C-alpha positions in Angstrom: -4.1 -9.9 19.5 -7.4 -9.5 17.6 -8.6 -13.1 17.3 -10.1 -12.3 14.0 -6.7 -11.7 12.6 -5.9 -15.5 12.8 -9.1 -16.2 10.7 -8.0 -13.6 8.0 -4.5 -15.3 8.0 -6.1 -18.6 7.3 -8.2 -17.2 4.5 -5.3 -15.5 2.8 -3.0 -18.5 3.1 -5.4 -20.4 0.9 -5.8 -17.6 -1.6 -2.3 -16.1 -2.1 0.9 -17.8 -3.3 3.3 -18.7 -0.5 5.6 -15.6 -1.4 2.8 -13.2 -1.5 1.3 -14.5 1.8 4.9 -14.2 3.4 5.1 -10.7 2.0 1.6 -9.8 3.5 2.7 -11.0 6.9 5.9 -9.0 6.7 4.1 -5.9 5.8 1.6 -6.6 8.6 4.4 -6.8 11.2 6.1 -3.7 9.8 2.8 -1.8 10.0 2.5 -2.8 13.6 6.1 -1.5 14.3 5.5 1.9 12.6 2.1 2.0 14.5 4.0 1.7 17.8 6.4 4.4 16.8 3.7 6.8 15.7 0.9 6.1 18.1 -1.6 4.5 15.9 -3.9 1.6 16.9 -1.9 -1.6 16.5 -4.8 -3.7 15.6 -5.9 -1.6 12.7 -2.3 -1.3 11.3 -1.9 -5.0 11.5 -5.1 -5.7 9.6 -4.3 -3.2 6.9 -0.9 -4.7 6.4 -2.3 -8.3 6.3 -5.0 -7.5 3.8 -3.1 -4.9 1.6 -2.5 -7.4 -1.3 -5.7 -9.6 -0.9 -6.5 -9.0 -4.5 -3.0 -10.4 -5.6 -4.5 -13.9 -6.3 -5.5 -12.3 -9.7 -3.4 -11.5 -12.6 -2.8 -7.8 -13.4 -4.6 -8.3 -16.6 -7.8 -9.1 -14.9 -8.2 -6.2 -12.7 -9.8 -3.8 -15.3 -12.6 -6.2 -15.9 -13.1 -7.1 -12.3 -13.3 -3.3 -11.3 -15.7 -2.6 -14.1 -17.9 -5.7 -13.2 -18.2 -4.3 -9.6 -18.8 -0.7 -10.5 -15.5 0.4 -9.3 -14.6 3.7 -11.2 -11.4 3.7 -13.1 -9.3 6.4 -14.7 -7.6 6.0 -18.1 -4.3 5.9 -16.3 -5.4 3.1 -14.2 -6.6 1.2 -17.2 -3.1 1.8 -18.8 -1.3 0.7 -15.7 -3.4 -2.1 -14.3 -0.8 -3.3 -11.9 -1.7 -0.5 -9.5 -5.5 -1.6 -9.5 -4.8 -4.6 -7.1 -4.9 -1.8 -4.4 -8.4 -0.4 -5.5 -9.9 -3.8 -6.0 -8.2 -5.1 -2.9 -10.2 -2.4 -0.9 -13.3 -3.6 -2.5 -12.4 -7.3 -1.7 -11.4 -6.3 1.8 -14.9 -4.8 2.3 -17.1 -7.4 0.3 -15.2 -10.5 1.0 -13.5 -10.1 4.3 -16.1 -7.8 5.9 -13.9 -4.9 6.7 -15.8 -1.7 7.1 -13.3 0.5 8.7 -12.8 3.5 6.5 -9.2 4.2 7.5 -8.2 0.6 6.6 -10.0 0.5 3.3 -8.4 3.9 2.5 -4.9 2.6 3.3 -5.4 -0.5 1.1 -6.8 1.5 -1.7 -3.9 3.9 -1.9 -1.0 1.7 -1.1 0.3 1.5 -4.7 -0.2 5.2 -5.7 -0.5 7.2 -2.6 -2.7 10.2 -2.6 -2.7 13.8 -1.5 -3.6 14.2 2.1 -2.7 10.8 3.3 -3.9 9.8 6.8 -1.3 8.2 9.2 -2.4 4.6 8.4 -2.2 5.4 4.7 1.3 6.6 5.2 2.3 3.5 7.5 0.9 0.9 4.9 2.7 2.7 2.0 6.0 2.8 3.7 5.7 -0.6 5.3 5.0 -2.3 1.9 8.3 -0.6 0.6 10.6 -1.4 3.6 9.4 -4.7 4.9 12.2 -7.3 5.5 11.6 -9.5 2.4 12.2 -6.5 0.1 15.6 -6.3 -1.3 15.6 -4.7 -4.8 15.9 -1.0 -4.0 19.4 0.3 -3.2 18.1 2.7 -0.6 16.4 0.1 1.6 18.7 0.7 4.8 18.3 4.4 4.6 14.6 4.2 4.1 14.2 1.5 6.8 15.9 4.0 9.3 14.1 7.0 8.1 10.6 5.4 8.4 11.1 5.4 12.1 12.5 8.8 12.4 10.3 10.9 9.9 7.4 9.0 8.2 6.6 12.0 6.0 10.1 12.3 4.8 10.4 8.6 4.1 7.2 8.6 2.3 8.4 11.6 0.1 11.8 9.8 -0.6 10.1 6.6 -1.5 7.6 8.2 -3.9 10.3 10.2 -5.4 12.6 7.2 -5.8 9.7 5.2 -7.3 8.8 7.8 -9.9 12.5 8.2 -10.9 12.7 4.4 -11.4 9.5 4.2 -13.3 10.4 7.2 -15.5 13.8 5.7 -16.2 12.3 2.6 -17.4 9.8 4.5 -19.5 6.9 2.7 -17.6 3.4 4.1 -17.6 2.9 6.0 -14.4 -0.6 6.5 -12.7 -1.3 10.1 -12.5 -2.2 9.8 -8.8 1.4 8.8 -8.0 2.4 12.1 -9.7 -0.2 14.1 -7.8 1.0 12.6 -4.6 4.5 13.5 -5.2 3.7 17.1 -6.1 1.6 17.5 -3.0 4.3 15.9 -0.8 6.9 18.2 -2.5 5.0 21.3 -2.0 4.3 20.4 1.8 8.1 19.7 2.1 9.1 23.0 0.5 6.6 24.8 2.8 8.3 23.3 5.9 11.9 24.2 4.9 
């Protein structure tokens, strides 16, 4: 075990609510399990999972201001759906406040709410782990997605993003365009492989 991880846990425990901290631990452990399955470095997966919600100590309404204050570029979609910004701001915090400089970890944190085309393995691991971790219980397809995540991470990613878009569209919620771009990219790749 990376001994630094214990220090990161202590810092997060002080900053996050108890429920958010427990979620972060669960995502971290799920990332490690997926990393074992897909041959990814365990320490990097563990750290990405642990820090993915490090910005969740702030309210969604604060993220536009915080991103602008620190020169983090925002799209109009992000300004209209600030809940997704905890990922982008979290990547900034991971670098600036927690001293993380690994580009793969920062990328995974930055895209864990919307995905992105051409996701690297750690991006996929974190996105999927955040959805399937043990404390999640709202989505009806969780048992299937938990199984699928360990069989075919690309298909699990596609199914999760597709289901998320259907859910958000059904609610009439604002959807960040990056989520739609990610879905279209994954759909095209999936159709090419059939």
